[in-house]
Legacy VTK file of the C-alpha trace (Angstrom):
# vtk DataFile Version 3.0
C-alpha trace
ASCII
DATASET POLYDATA
POINTS 155 float
18.162 -78.702 56.456
21.224 -79.044 54.199
18.997 -79.226 51.130
17.730 -75.727 51.932
20.939 -74.038 53.113
23.191 -75.100 50.219
20.951 -73.687 47.423
20.580 -70.475 49.426
24.361 -70.129 49.717
24.801 -70.821 46.009
22.152 -68.234 45.175
23.800 -65.699 47.467
27.200 -66.348 45.863
25.781 -65.966 42.346
24.316 -62.562 43.198
27.876 -61.225 43.622
29.154 -62.563 40.297
28.958 -60.653 37.043
26.252 -61.261 34.484
28.777 -62.352 31.850
30.289 -64.972 34.162
26.835 -66.361 34.923
26.040 -66.582 31.211
29.280 -68.444 30.526
28.509 -70.889 33.320
25.020 -71.455 31.922
26.497 -72.217 28.489
28.981 -74.644 30.055
26.255 -76.443 31.979
24.033 -76.632 28.879
26.882 -78.207 26.938
27.348 -80.864 29.612
23.617 -81.588 29.616
23.717 -82.037 25.851
26.540 -84.572 26.219
24.661 -86.469 28.915
21.437 -86.541 26.853
23.075 -88.072 23.793
24.913 -90.841 25.655
24.087 -94.383 24.642
25.762 -96.221 27.517
26.410 -95.389 31.138
29.600 -93.519 30.249
29.175 -90.289 28.243
31.091 -90.172 24.958
32.757 -86.844 24.243
33.217 -85.829 20.638
36.159 -83.753 19.375
33.837 -80.726 19.307
33.146 -81.171 23.030
36.863 -81.447 23.774
37.542 -78.321 21.732
34.755 -76.477 23.559
36.229 -77.253 26.967
39.819 -76.464 26.019
38.651 -73.177 24.500
36.534 -72.391 27.553
39.404 -73.201 29.915
41.525 -70.561 28.185
38.842 -67.853 28.354
37.020 -68.371 31.632
38.822 -68.624 34.978
35.892 -70.375 36.710
35.608 -73.285 34.273
36.706 -75.884 36.851
33.743 -75.075 39.086
31.189 -75.775 36.356
32.835 -78.937 35.012
31.016 -82.092 36.081
31.305 -84.797 33.408
35.137 -85.009 33.261
37.961 -84.067 35.573
39.740 -80.735 35.066
43.089 -82.468 34.568
41.541 -84.280 31.586
40.724 -80.939 29.959
44.294 -79.764 30.598
45.587 -82.973 28.961
43.365 -82.316 25.912
44.774 -78.812 25.671
48.364 -80.078 25.844
47.701 -82.729 23.210
46.121 -80.139 20.919
49.093 -77.827 21.446
51.509 -80.638 20.509
49.466 -81.484 17.403
49.412 -77.840 16.363
53.192 -77.434 16.621
53.809 -80.780 14.938
51.666 -79.563 12.026
53.343 -76.144 12.045
56.878 -77.559 11.890
56.227 -80.352 9.364
58.480 -80.870 6.366
57.069 -79.000 3.416
59.509 -80.160 0.793
62.987 -81.448 0.188
64.639 -78.043 0.621
65.363 -75.095 -1.605
64.201 -75.300 -5.192
67.009 -76.154 -7.577
68.391 -73.679 -10.070
67.652 -74.827 -13.608
70.578 -75.970 -15.786
69.764 -73.209 -18.303
70.072 -70.534 -15.607
73.389 -72.040 -14.415
74.738 -72.004 -17.960
73.621 -68.396 -18.404
75.380 -67.384 -15.166
78.611 -68.983 -16.414
78.285 -67.360 -19.830
77.611 -63.895 -18.338
80.513 -64.171 -15.894
82.902 -65.211 -18.716
81.683 -62.473 -21.071
81.834 -59.735 -18.438
84.862 -60.288 -16.192
84.279 -57.057 -14.264
80.792 -58.033 -13.153
80.300 -59.580 -9.776
77.401 -61.558 -8.387
75.288 -58.473 -7.491
75.447 -57.117 -11.056
74.640 -60.485 -12.669
71.825 -60.992 -10.165
70.403 -57.598 -11.164
70.533 -58.596 -14.834
68.652 -61.794 -14.013
65.995 -59.798 -12.216
65.603 -57.581 -15.289
65.092 -60.730 -17.365
62.474 -61.965 -14.890
64.487 -64.980 -13.746
64.121 -65.668 -10.019
67.507 -66.659 -8.645
69.270 -65.549 -5.496
72.447 -63.527 -5.440
74.271 -66.201 -3.471
73.284 -68.791 -6.063
74.684 -66.546 -8.796
77.962 -66.298 -6.892
78.012 -70.051 -6.478
77.678 -70.742 -10.209
79.994 -67.991 -11.485
83.213 -69.047 -13.194
86.183 -68.560 -10.901
89.233 -67.035 -12.572
92.670 -67.909 -11.414
94.577 -64.876 -10.356
98.028 -64.439 -11.816
100.832 -65.322 -9.426
102.226 -62.472 -7.414
105.500 -60.911 -8.612
107.136 -60.833 -5.213
LINES 1 156
155 0 1 2 3 4 5 6 7 8 9 10 11 12 13 14 15 16 17 18 19 20 21 22 23 24 25 26 27 28 29 30 31 32 33 34 35 36 37 38 39 40 41 42 43 44 45 46 47 48 49 50 51 52 53 54 55 56 57 58 59 60 61 62 63 64 65 66 67 68 69 70 71 72 73 74 75 76 77 78 79 80 81 82 83 84 85 86 87 88 89 90 91 92 93 94 95 96 97 98 99 100 101 102 103 104 105 106 107 108 109 110 111 112 113 114 115 116 117 118 119 120 121 122 123 124 125 126 127 128 129 130 131 132 133 134 135 136 137 138 139 140 141 142 143 144 145 146 147 148 149 150 151 152 153 154
């Protein structure tokens, strides 16, 4: 009796669901069948593509837990968390030792320009460097300018 009633209830429930949700469930079940067909031992081996499929599906389809048979839902959540950690570890990796250094020639030119033109500040010298096509920041120009001692106050 149970073998007749349960399929009827499942069929009745599926008649109220949308066509898109049914198609997604069919794709999920086909994927699980493919995993079970290619297994060599009693335990199915999931490839990274399978793990990616289920983490992707869990983000897009709210009913993914109902269709999942070959692994537990908490396993899929753990895969998603591990992938998220790997992504942010890759995103925040060290790309280099820091800012690129200013060449010694550019430093010498900054000093020479600041000595030759005492009225020019860092913005003006930076603008001259841009006209010459030399890529250096304004703060770096200010850092390498020659500092003049001010005369003592007369008070």
